[in-house]
C-alpha positions as CSV (number, residue, x, y, z in Angstrom):
1,M,-0.4,12.2,-3.4
2,K,-1.2,15.8,-4.7
3,N,-1.5,16.8,-1.4
4,G,1.9,15.7,-0.4
5,K,3.4,18.9,-1.7
6,R,3.7,21.8,0.4
7,L,4.8,25.4,-0.2
8,S,8.1,26.8,0.6
9,V,9.8,30.2,0.1
10,R,13.2,30.1,-1.5
11,G,15.1,33.0,-2.8
12,G,11.9,35.4,-2.1
13,K,10.0,33.3,-4.3
14,P,7.2,30.4,-3.4
15,H,7.5,27.0,-4.7
16,S,6.3,23.4,-3.8
17,V,8.4,20.9,-1.9
18,K,7.3,17.0,-1.8
19,S,6.8,15.8,1.5
20,A,8.9,12.9,2.9
21,A,6.0,10.6,2.4
22,C,5.8,11.6,-1.2
23,K,9.3,11.0,-1.9
24,A,9.2,7.6,-0.2
25,F,6.1,6.5,-2.1
26,E,8.2,7.5,-5.2
27,Q,11.1,5.6,-4.4
28,D,8.9,2.4,-3.5
29,F,7.1,2.7,-6.6
30,G,10.5,2.5,-8.6
31,L,11.6,-0.4,-6.6
32,Q,8.7,-2.2,-7.0
33,C,8.1,-1.7,-10.8
34,P,9.1,-5.0,-12.3
35,P,11.7,-4.8,-15.1
36,S,9.2,-6.7,-17.6
37,A,6.7,-3.8,-17.2
38,K,9.5,-1.2,-18.4
39,K,8.7,-1.3,-22.1
40,H,8.2,2.5,-22.9
41,L,5.1,2.1,-24.6
42,T,4.6,4.5,-27.3
43,S,0.9,3.7,-28.0
44,D,-2.1,5.2,-26.0
45,V,-3.2,3.1,-22.8
46,E,-5.9,2.5,-20.3
47,V,-4.8,2.5,-16.7
48,S,-6.8,0.7,-14.0
49,L,-5.8,1.8,-10.4
50,D,-6.9,0.4,-7.3
51,L,-5.8,2.6,-4.5
52,F,-6.0,1.1,-1.0
53,Y,-5.5,3.9,1.6
54,P,-5.1,3.3,5.6
55,S,-8.1,5.7,6.6
56,R,-10.9,7.2,5.3
57,L,-9.3,10.6,5.2
58,Q,-7.4,10.7,2.2
59,D,-9.1,11.6,-1.3
60,L,-9.2,9.5,-4.4
61,D,-6.0,10.6,-6.2
62,G,-3.9,8.6,-8.6
63,S,-2.5,11.5,-10.3
64,I,1.3,11.0,-9.1
65,V,1.0,7.1,-10.4
66,Y,0.9,8.6,-14.1
67,D,3.6,10.5,-13.6
68,L,5.6,7.6,-12.2
69,L,4.7,5.2,-14.9
70,Q,6.5,7.5,-17.2
71,A,9.6,8.1,-14.7
72,C,9.9,4.2,-14.4
73,G,9.8,3.6,-18.4
74,V,6.5,2.0,-18.4
75,V,5.2,4.5,-21.0
76,S,7.1,7.1,-22.6
77,N,4.9,9.9,-22.0
78,D,2.2,10.3,-19.4
79,R,0.1,12.0,-21.9
80,Q,-0.5,8.7,-23.5
81,V,-3.0,7.7,-20.7
82,K,-6.4,8.0,-22.3
83,V,-8.5,6.0,-20.1
84,K,-8.4,6.1,-16.6
85,H,-10.2,3.9,-14.0
86,E,-9.3,5.0,-10.2
87,H,-11.1,2.9,-7.5
88,W,-10.8,3.9,-3.9
89,H,-10.5,1.2,-1.2
90,L,-9.9,0.7,2.6
91,D,-7.1,-1.4,4.2
92,R,-5.5,0.0,7.2
93,E,-3.2,-3.0,7.4
94,N,-1.7,-3.0,4.0
95,P,-2.3,0.3,2.2
96,R,-1.1,-0.3,-1.3
97,V,-1.6,0.9,-5.1
98,V,-2.5,-2.0,-7.7
99,V,-1.9,-0.7,-11.2
100,R,-2.9,-2.3,-14.6
101,V,-1.8,-0.9,-18.0
102,T,-3.3,-2.0,-21.1
103,E,-2.6,-0.8,-24.9
104,I,-5.7,0.4,-26.5
């Protein structure tokens, strides 16, 4: 998803703009984040991501998920993520992200 941004020029200065796919992912993530997960954890956490991509073209990149964990209220700050496990999978029919957060 880090490549989900493109450069644009506004007011003579370049800046990055999120793609429609990136915005849709953020919205879907927020809708699917269960209320029971919104604990605003303040301790350090370990996050395990299983990223299921629709094709072999995508690089393994879960960086947006850490930002979204903060935006959804799972953690108070994404800098609390001290241990990261990211696993790439292929699922052409059902691309998705499975997230597990554990306090350490």
